[in-house]
Each structure stands twice: as structure tokens, then as C-alpha cells.
N, C-alpha and C positions, 0 to 999 in steps of 0.2 A: 483039216479041222480049223487051223488058224485062219485060212482063207474064208471059211464060212463065218467065223466070228467077226472077221473084219467086215464082211459083207453085211452082216446083221447090224453091226455098229454104224456103218455108213448109212444104211437104210433108215435106222432109227434117228440118226442125226438129221437127215434130209426131211424126214416126216415132222420132227419137232420144229425144224426151221420153217417149213411151210405153214404149220399150225400157228407158230409165233407171228409170222408175217401176216397171215389172214386176220388174227386177233388184233394186231396193231392197226391194220388197214381199216377194219370195221370200227375200232375205237376212234380212230381219226375221223372217219366219216360221220360217226354219231356226234362227236364233239363239234365238228364243223356245222352240222345241221342245227344243233342246239344254239351255237353262237349266232348263226344267221337268223334263226327264229327270234332270239332275244333282240337282235339289232332291228329286225322288221317291226317287232312289237313296240320297241322304244320309239321308232320313227312314227308309228301310227299314234302313239300317245302324244307325241309332240304335235302332230297334225291336228288331233282332236282338241288339244288344249287351245291352240291358236285359232281354231275355227270358232271356239266359244268366246274368244277375246273380243271385246267391243272394237269397232272400227276407230281409227284415229279421229280425235275430236278437235275441231277448229275453235279456238278461243279468240274472240275479237278483242283487240286492245284499243279501247276508246280513248280519244284524245280531244281535249277541249279546243286545241288549236284548229281553226277551220281549214288550214292548208293541209293538215294531216288527218282530217276527219274520216277519210275513206280508206286509210291504211289499216291493214290487219296483220297480226302475227299468228302463226299456227304452231301448235304443239302436237307432236306425234306421240302416240301411246301404243304399247303392244307391238313393238318392232320384232320381226321374226328373227330367230337365231341364224347365224351363218351356216349354210349347208356344209356337210363334210362327206367324204367318201366312206360308205358303209361296206361291210362284207357282202351285202346283197346288191350293191351297185353294179350295173352292167358295165364291164370294162372292155372298151374297143381299142385295139391297137392297129394303126395303119403302118405298113412298111413300104417305104418308097425307095425303089432302086433307081437313082437318077441316071446311072450309066445305061441301063436297059429301058428306062422310061416305063417301069411297071409298078403299079400300086396294088398291094394285097392287104387284106384286112382279116383280123382274127378277133373273136369274142371269147372272153373267159372271165373267171373271177378276178377281182383286183389283186395285185401283189400285196403281200402283207405290209411292205414298207410304205405304202401310200394310204392304207386304211386309217381313217380318223383324221386325215389332213383336210384343211380348208383349201380354197382355190389359191390363196396367197402362199400357203405353205407348200402346195404342189409346185407352184412356179419356182419357189426357192429350191425345192428338191431337184427340179430339172436343171437349174443352173449349176448346182453342185455336182450333179451327175455328169454334165458336160465338162466341167473343170477337172474332174478326176476320173477319166475314162478307164474302164477295164481294158486289159490287153486284147481281149476278144473283140470288143467294140472298136478299139483303135484299128486293129488289123482288118476289120470289115469296112472301115472307112465311114464311121458314123459322123455325119455332118451336123445334124441338129436333132433335138428331142423336144417336141412342142406339145402344148396343151391346146387341143382344137375346141373342145366344148366341155362344160362342167356342170353337174348337178348331182344331188344325192341319188338320183335315179339312174343316170348313165354318164359316163365320162369317155372322152375320145382323145387319144394321144397319137402322135405321128413321129416315127423315126425315119430319117432320110439318110441313105447311104450312097457312097460312091467310092468303090475300091480303087479307082484311079487317082484319088486325091490323097491316098496314104503316102506320106513323104518317104518313109523308109520302114523296114520291118526288123532289121537287125543292126547291132552296133558292135563292132569288133575293136578290142583294145587290149593292152597288156596289163595284167594284174599279177603281182608277185613273180614276175619273170616269165609268165606263160601267156599265150594268146587265149583270150576268153571271149565268147560270143554272148552278148546280152540280147534280150528281146527289145522291141521298140519302146517299152516303158523305161528302159535304161536301168531297171532295178532287178528284174528276174533274169537268171542266167539260162540261156538256151543251150549252151554247150561249153563244157570245160575241155579244151584241147590239151594235148601233151606237147604242143609246139613251144619250144623255148625261144624267146625273143633274141637271146644273145647270139644265136646261130643264123639269124636273118640278115640280109643286106642292110646297110645303114639307111638306105632310102625307105625300106619297109618299116624299120624301127621308128623312124621319124614320123611316118604316117600313122602308125599304131599308137604312138605317144599322144597324138591329137585325137585319135578315134576315127574309125572308118564306118560310114553309114552304108548299109547294103539294102537294096530294094527288094530282092527276092531270094529264094532258097538256092536257085541255080547260080546266081552271082556269088552267094556265100561260099558254096562248096568249090567254085572255081578259084576263089581267093585263097581258101585254105589249102587247096591242092597245090597252088603256086608256091606256098610256103614250105611244102614237104618235098617238092620235086628238085 
């Protein structure tokens, strides 16, 4: 009887989870369609407005001086606003593997963090992205993140990778008397070991006090094994 109740409870929980997930997904899709629709309508209103705007007018600046009689100054009117990336903009990302010499391309909706940005803002975003790489991008050997083309209709980006250019993946050092392994960002911990530095040879303690950079997982475990043998 208890087993049957547990089975009914589990089945009910799974059914509710599926229904909740479906409702959430359908709500998200509906909201995204409405957002894209409003963005497209806004773009069309901008385009219609500026189609009706008179062309730039040239105003001649007459001068009584005979030497400057032929000179003219022009005044521009109705300048178009600077284009931005819309939710409906076609986002193209090229991935270039320099080691293999292979270029692939994917098309998708633009990421949320670049929607609404101008060309200048996008270039600033890319600079900041490269200055503060995620651990994943660093370990894959991201060399550059470039803007290839830009308009409110379509944008193209390119990421170039070379795994051989990653200088190191792990950093081994002593913290609070124990050997600790950090990831290549020198912030996140890959592994807390139970190796006490005080029991290691002096040469190893000196090296660990300065920090040891490790290129791959095999070298890492070979080093840790040497500390425990």
C-alpha cells in the first residue's frame, strides 16, 4: 500500500512538472513573439517616418567678396538615427579554429546582452569581453572576438580559437597549509587537496610558495601524485 501511494505521488509530481514546464515554455515563446513583433513594428514606423522626411536642403551662403562668390555651405536636415541591434536582427556567429584551419557558421537570435546596442557600443562590449574572459573561453583558447558587419537587419561576429595558445590551465599553490589547485583564472578552485605542505621536501615547498603553473590534467595529477608518494 505504501509503495502504491509513493508511486501515485511520484507520478503526480512528474505530471505537474511536465505541465508546468510546458506552460512556462509556451508563455516564454508567446512573450518573445510579442516582443519581436513590437520591435519590428517600431522599426517600420521609424522607416516610414524618415521616408516622409524631406531630403537634405542645401542653402547657399552668398558673399559679396568676389574671391568667395562661388563658395557654398550646406546644412543637413532629417539625419537618420543610429541603427541598433533588434530582437529580430539576424545574428550570425562565425567560429574559426586556427589550429585546424576550419571556419563554421551559425545563425540564431541575437543574445540578450547585445540587443539595443549601437555599433560603437558593440565594439566596447567586445573589448570588455576579451579583457575579462570566462574560464571556458580561456581554456578553449579564445584569441579574438570581432564584429565583421553591422546593421539593424543582420550582424556578423567572429570568434577565433587556438587551443595550443593557452599558456596554462591550472595553478597549484599552498593555502592555509594545504596544497590547493586553482583553475587558470586564478580565482576559482579546481580541487582542494588534503596534502599538507609541511610534510613536503623543502624544494617543493619553495616552488609552491611561488605557485606552479600546469598545462594539462595529466601533468597536474602527476605532480600531486609525486607529493603523496
